[in-house]
MDAnalysis code that builds the backbone (N, CA, C; Angstrom):
import MDAnalysis as mda
import numpy as np

u = mda.Universe.empty(348, n_residues=116, atom_resindex=np.repeat(np.arange(116), 3), trajectory=True)
u.add_TopologyAttr("name", ["N", "CA", "C"] * 116)
u.add_TopologyAttr("resid", np.arange(1, 117))
u.add_TopologyAttr("resname", ["MET", "ASP", "ARG", "LYS", "ALA", "MET", "ILE", "ARG", "SER", "TYR", "ARG", "GLU", "ARG", "ARG", "PRO", "THR", "MET", "GLY", "ILE", "PHE", "GLN", "VAL", "ARG", "ASN", "ARG", "SER", "ASN", "GLY", "LYS", "VAL", "LEU", "ILE", "GLY", "ALA", "SER", "THR", "ASP", "VAL", "PRO", "ALA", "MET", "LEU", "ASN", "ARG", "GLN", "ARG", "ALA", "GLN", "LEU", "ARG", "LEU", "GLY", "VAL", "HIS", "PRO", "ASN", "ARG", "ASP", "LEU", "GLN", "ALA", "ASP", "TRP", "THR", "ALA", "LEU", "GLY", "ASP", "GLU", "ALA", "PHE", "ALA", "PHE", "GLU", "VAL", "LEU", "ASP", "THR", "ILE", "ALA", "ARG", "PRO", "ASP", "HIS", "ALA", "ALA", "GLY", "ASP", "PRO", "ARG", "ASP", "ASP", "LEU", "THR", "LEU", "LEU", "GLU", "THR", "MET", "TRP", "LEU", "GLU", "GLN", "LEU", "ALA", "PRO", "PHE", "GLY", "ALA", "ARG", "GLY", "TYR", "HIS", "ARG", "SER", "PRO"])
u.atoms.positions = np.array([
    [81.652, 101.183, 85.858],
    [81.346, 102.668, 86.201],
    [82.202, 103.598, 85.181],
    [81.369, 104.548, 85.042],
    [82.065, 105.764, 84.186],
    [83.022, 106.534, 85.154],
    [83.348, 107.654, 84.362],
    [84.522, 108.528, 84.900],
    [84.343, 109.375, 85.995],
    [83.006, 109.835, 85.619],
    [82.452, 110.990, 86.668],
    [81.982, 109.901, 87.962],
    [81.607, 108.987, 87.970],
    [81.225, 108.052, 89.144],
    [82.120, 107.909, 90.041],
    [83.185, 107.321, 88.948],
    [84.645, 107.145, 89.854],
    [85.349, 108.152, 90.568],
    [85.573, 109.425, 89.921],
    [85.813, 110.880, 90.531],
    [84.993, 110.895, 92.119],
    [83.704, 110.865, 91.738],
    [82.519, 110.965, 92.745],
    [83.078, 110.098, 93.854],
    [83.037, 108.773, 93.399],
    [83.510, 107.787, 94.512],
    [84.687, 108.326, 95.525],
    [85.737, 108.697, 94.479],
    [87.058, 108.878, 95.217],
    [86.751, 110.006, 96.230],
    [86.223, 111.285, 96.069],
    [85.894, 112.182, 96.583],
    [85.062, 111.991, 97.783],
    [84.472, 110.871, 97.700],
    [83.520, 110.633, 98.766],
    [84.168, 109.686, 99.826],
    [85.147, 109.149, 99.274],
    [85.802, 108.070, 100.556],
    [86.446, 108.640, 101.696],
    [86.287, 107.621, 102.364],
    [86.681, 108.125, 104.035],
    [88.212, 107.054, 104.275],
    [89.273, 107.784, 104.006],
    [90.402, 107.199, 104.050],
    [90.671, 106.602, 105.524],
    [91.283, 105.861, 105.463],
    [91.963, 105.293, 107.157],
    [92.833, 106.452, 108.111],
    [92.896, 106.729, 108.811],
    [93.657, 107.784, 109.485],
    [94.312, 107.060, 110.406],
    [95.573, 107.007, 110.809],
    [96.374, 106.377, 112.075],
    [97.912, 106.682, 111.876],
    [98.656, 105.353, 112.345],
    [99.793, 105.290, 112.687],
    [100.552, 104.564, 111.762],
    [101.584, 104.462, 111.135],
    [102.085, 103.398, 110.185],
    [103.531, 103.397, 110.389],
    [104.150, 102.155, 110.309],
    [105.488, 101.897, 110.124],
    [105.980, 101.595, 109.113],
    [107.471, 101.369, 108.974],
    [108.306, 101.169, 107.930],
    [109.286, 100.280, 108.372],
    [109.490, 99.112, 108.303],
    [109.967, 97.895, 109.331],
    [111.069, 97.270, 108.500],
    [112.394, 97.274, 108.936],
    [113.638, 97.133, 108.145],
    [113.360, 95.165, 108.673],
    [113.009, 94.259, 107.887],
    [113.013, 92.894, 108.468],
    [114.430, 92.543, 108.914],
    [115.534, 92.989, 108.162],
    [116.618, 92.501, 108.790],
    [117.158, 92.458, 109.954],
    [116.799, 94.067, 110.182],
    [117.767, 94.349, 111.709],
    [116.721, 94.839, 112.639],
    [115.412, 94.892, 112.019],
    [114.391, 95.480, 113.473],
    [114.069, 96.767, 113.141],
    [114.714, 97.734, 112.794],
    [114.843, 99.391, 112.785],
    [113.214, 99.528, 112.089],
    [112.894, 100.672, 112.680],
    [111.622, 101.107, 111.998],
    [111.349, 102.596, 111.960],
    [110.888, 102.762, 110.837],
    [110.642, 104.574, 110.958],
    [108.992, 104.546, 111.221],
    [108.512, 105.181, 112.236],
    [107.056, 105.492, 112.644],
    [106.444, 107.119, 111.928],
    [105.281, 107.094, 111.463],
    [104.825, 108.114, 111.429],
    [103.070, 108.261, 111.375],
    [102.696, 109.225, 111.228],
    [101.170, 109.411, 111.228],
    [100.706, 110.217, 110.042],
    [99.205, 109.866, 109.853],
    [98.851, 110.394, 108.341],
    [97.105, 110.212, 108.612],
    [96.698, 111.223, 107.950],
    [95.474, 111.342, 107.644],
    [94.804, 110.590, 106.684],
    [95.601, 109.803, 105.868],
    [95.420, 108.368, 104.815],
    [96.529, 107.733, 104.656],
    [96.781, 106.667, 105.383],
    [97.727, 105.991, 105.969],
    [98.033, 104.931, 104.390],
    [96.875, 104.611, 104.068],
    [97.370, 103.666, 102.779],
    [97.999, 104.707, 101.539],
    [97.761, 105.600, 101.294],
    [98.289, 106.725, 100.597],
    [99.778, 107.153, 101.174],
    [99.721, 107.211, 102.325],
    [101.333, 107.504, 103.104],
    [102.370, 106.303, 102.864],
    [101.609, 105.109, 102.781],
    [102.581, 103.987, 102.930],
    [102.798, 104.242, 101.388],
    [102.143, 104.266, 100.156],
    [102.209, 104.044, 99.043],
    [103.559, 105.392, 98.665],
    [103.212, 106.600, 99.518],
    [104.418, 107.644, 99.256],
    [105.766, 107.452, 99.609],
    [105.804, 106.826, 100.832],
    [106.938, 105.919, 101.345],
    [107.555, 105.314, 100.691],
    [106.786, 104.103, 99.873],
    [107.807, 103.204, 99.130],
    [107.788, 103.591, 98.047],
    [107.255, 104.426, 97.344],
    [107.770, 105.100, 96.150],
    [108.981, 106.434, 96.219],
    [108.698, 107.035, 97.272],
    [110.035, 107.514, 97.705],
    [111.607, 106.704, 97.611],
    [111.539, 105.692, 98.586],
    [112.333, 104.625, 98.383],
    [112.891, 104.322, 97.400],
    [111.662, 103.992, 96.228],
    [112.337, 103.299, 95.371],
    [112.844, 104.244, 94.028],
    [112.615, 105.493, 94.315],
    [113.244, 106.513, 93.410],
    [114.217, 106.934, 94.162],
    [114.615, 106.560, 94.971],
    [115.900, 107.005, 95.943],
    [115.733, 108.615, 96.436],
    [114.727, 108.918, 97.021],
    [114.509, 110.222, 97.473],
    [114.236, 110.139, 98.642],
    [114.105, 109.247, 99.365],
    [113.230, 109.586, 101.039],
    [114.088, 110.300, 101.753],
    [113.410, 111.199, 102.484],
    [114.244, 112.471, 103.231],
    [114.866, 111.604, 104.122],
    [114.699, 110.599, 104.578],
    [115.580, 109.860, 105.808],
    [116.635, 109.103, 105.097],
    [117.707, 109.724, 105.374],
    [118.894, 109.165, 104.670],
    [119.144, 107.753, 105.179],
    [119.192, 107.481, 106.480],
    [119.629, 106.088, 107.021],
    [118.920, 105.083, 106.306],
    [117.157, 105.115, 106.203],
    [116.162, 104.429, 105.706],
    [116.722, 104.128, 104.322],
    [116.855, 105.366, 103.599],
    [117.060, 105.168, 102.163],
    [118.632, 104.188, 101.787],
    [119.285, 104.504, 102.920],
    [120.504, 103.660, 102.660],
    [120.432, 102.331, 102.856],
    [119.786, 101.731, 103.657],
    [119.397, 100.671, 104.052],
    [118.369, 99.854, 102.793],
    [117.603, 100.597, 102.552],
    [116.668, 100.129, 101.317],
    [117.559, 99.942, 100.142],
    [118.188, 100.929, 99.764],
    [119.574, 100.655, 98.664],
    [120.130, 99.567, 98.926],
    [120.867, 99.471, 100.005],
    [121.541, 98.331, 100.290],
    [120.604, 96.732, 99.969],
    [119.824, 96.794, 100.842],
    [119.376, 95.703, 101.021],
    [117.783, 94.963, 99.884],
    [117.423, 96.165, 99.484],
    [116.237, 96.085, 98.473],
    [114.870, 96.096, 99.177],
    [113.757, 96.003, 98.463],
    [112.267, 96.024, 99.072],
    [111.804, 95.023, 99.183],
    [112.575, 93.803, 99.462],
    [112.030, 92.689, 100.060],
    [112.214, 92.881, 101.638],
    [112.998, 93.404, 102.213],
    [113.959, 93.415, 103.428],
    [112.801, 94.213, 104.163],
    [111.911, 95.259, 103.553],
    [111.088, 96.119, 104.192],
    [109.438, 95.901, 104.331],
    [109.031, 95.994, 105.211],
    [107.451, 95.838, 105.488],
    [107.004, 97.293, 105.800],
    [105.659, 97.392, 105.169],
    [105.079, 98.590, 105.272],
    [103.767, 98.462, 105.920],
    [103.118, 98.876, 107.254],
    [102.453, 98.390, 107.970],
    [101.647, 99.438, 108.841],
    [100.393, 99.354, 109.150],
    [99.561, 100.013, 109.717],
    [99.598, 99.295, 111.422],
    [99.897, 100.547, 111.976],
    [100.002, 100.192, 113.599],
    [98.573, 100.403, 114.285],
    [98.133, 101.373, 113.957],
    [96.978, 101.734, 114.968],
    [95.997, 103.021, 114.067],
    [94.702, 102.956, 114.163],
    [93.957, 103.913, 113.450],
    [92.871, 104.244, 114.360],
    [92.596, 105.237, 114.124],
    [91.541, 106.059, 114.785],
    [90.468, 106.514, 113.585],
    [89.089, 106.850, 114.537],
    [87.893, 106.862, 113.666],
    [88.077, 108.638, 113.249],
    [87.615, 108.819, 111.949],
    [87.518, 110.037, 111.178],
    [86.060, 110.807, 111.885],
    [86.508, 112.058, 112.342],
    [85.228, 112.683, 112.933],
    [84.112, 112.810, 111.950],
    [82.865, 112.810, 112.339],
    [81.947, 113.120, 111.533],
    [81.262, 114.247, 111.190],
    [82.086, 115.157, 112.182],
    [81.439, 116.631, 111.523],
    [82.521, 117.327, 110.913],
    [82.549, 118.080, 109.854],
    [83.216, 118.776, 108.908],
    [84.345, 119.447, 109.834],
    [84.095, 120.201, 111.471],
    [84.917, 120.973, 112.019],
    [86.047, 120.289, 112.633],
    [85.835, 119.283, 112.852],
    [86.783, 118.277, 113.434],
    [88.148, 117.969, 112.743],
    [89.131, 118.145, 113.549],
    [90.232, 118.500, 113.003],
    [91.494, 117.128, 113.879],
    [91.615, 115.986, 113.171],
    [92.035, 115.005, 113.912],
    [93.526, 115.088, 114.118],
    [94.235, 115.928, 113.790],
    [96.201, 116.274, 113.759],
    [96.401, 116.105, 115.242],
    [95.679, 116.886, 116.054],
    [96.176, 116.689, 117.358],
    [96.057, 115.034, 118.251],
    [95.028, 114.694, 117.585],
    [94.741, 113.214, 117.987],
    [95.957, 112.319, 117.459],
    [96.165, 112.451, 116.228],
    [97.358, 111.916, 115.371],
    [98.309, 112.120, 115.809],
    [98.641, 113.390, 116.068],
    [100.250, 113.492, 116.859],
    [100.468, 112.920, 118.429],
    [99.293, 112.883, 119.461],
    [98.998, 112.148, 120.281],
    [99.731, 110.606, 120.259],
    [98.818, 110.292, 119.213],
    [98.993, 108.988, 119.271],
    [100.176, 108.255, 118.740],
    [100.722, 109.265, 117.586],
    [102.430, 109.265, 117.219],
    [103.151, 108.985, 118.383],
    [102.970, 110.037, 119.486],
    [104.056, 110.131, 120.241],
    [103.593, 108.814, 121.445],
    [102.636, 108.379, 121.327],
    [102.547, 107.142, 122.633],
    [103.356, 105.856, 121.637],
    [103.184, 105.944, 120.545],
    [103.907, 104.722, 119.528],
    [105.186, 105.039, 119.631],
    [106.148, 106.215, 119.356],
    [107.541, 106.518, 119.801],
    [107.695, 106.302, 121.139],
    [107.000, 106.620, 122.143],
    [107.565, 105.959, 123.319],
    [107.501, 104.861, 123.668],
    [106.568, 103.996, 123.147],
    [106.653, 102.764, 122.974],
    [107.409, 101.794, 122.800],
    [107.663, 102.060, 121.209],
    [108.952, 101.395, 120.424],
    [110.067, 101.842, 120.651],
    [110.284, 103.124, 120.768],
    [111.433, 104.010, 121.296],
    [112.424, 103.428, 119.815],
    [112.143, 103.698, 118.699],
    [113.018, 103.752, 117.580],
    [114.071, 104.517, 117.184],
    [114.896, 104.922, 118.216],
    [116.040, 105.657, 117.973],
    [117.213, 104.853, 118.199],
    [118.266, 105.839, 117.560],
    [119.711, 105.009, 117.677],
    [119.406, 103.833, 116.671],
    [120.043, 102.630, 117.414],
    [120.301, 101.212, 116.816],
    [118.986, 100.689, 116.390],
    [117.759, 101.358, 117.097],
    [116.381, 100.478, 117.431],
    [115.393, 100.954, 116.130],
    [116.014, 102.343, 115.432],
    [115.110, 102.986, 114.397],
    [115.777, 103.891, 113.474],
    [114.978, 104.598, 112.895],
    [115.642, 105.662, 111.928],
    [114.819, 107.146, 112.551],
    [114.805, 107.297, 113.601],
    [114.495, 108.315, 114.365],
    [115.828, 108.802, 114.909],
    [115.811, 110.363, 114.823],
    [116.598, 110.876, 115.798],
    [116.336, 111.002, 117.078],
    [117.263, 110.880, 118.117],
    [116.820, 111.196, 119.492],
    [116.325, 112.224, 119.952],
    [115.044, 111.909, 120.897],
    [114.498, 113.248, 121.139],
    [115.352, 114.376, 122.042],
])
């Protein structure tokens, strides 16, 4: 595939939207998030942790202490991308993220989120 075709293919792709988690396998703590491009966001989370610049200090501290083998990067839920250009999925993602936060309650000792 030539370069122009690869660029066109990238622009036309429809990335997976949904909810993800970064899970500490050693203590079960999780960080939950939402994104319109979950695979890219999981790559970003991993890159920030490897570089030591993740905005969540508690997660970064555990990563630094335990290493990357202690963490799993997982997709929890996905939603369908709207077919029409005017559709904005952010409200749906926010609602879905809130539902997952309520279900898993990743606050305090159970996760990397601050209590609501």
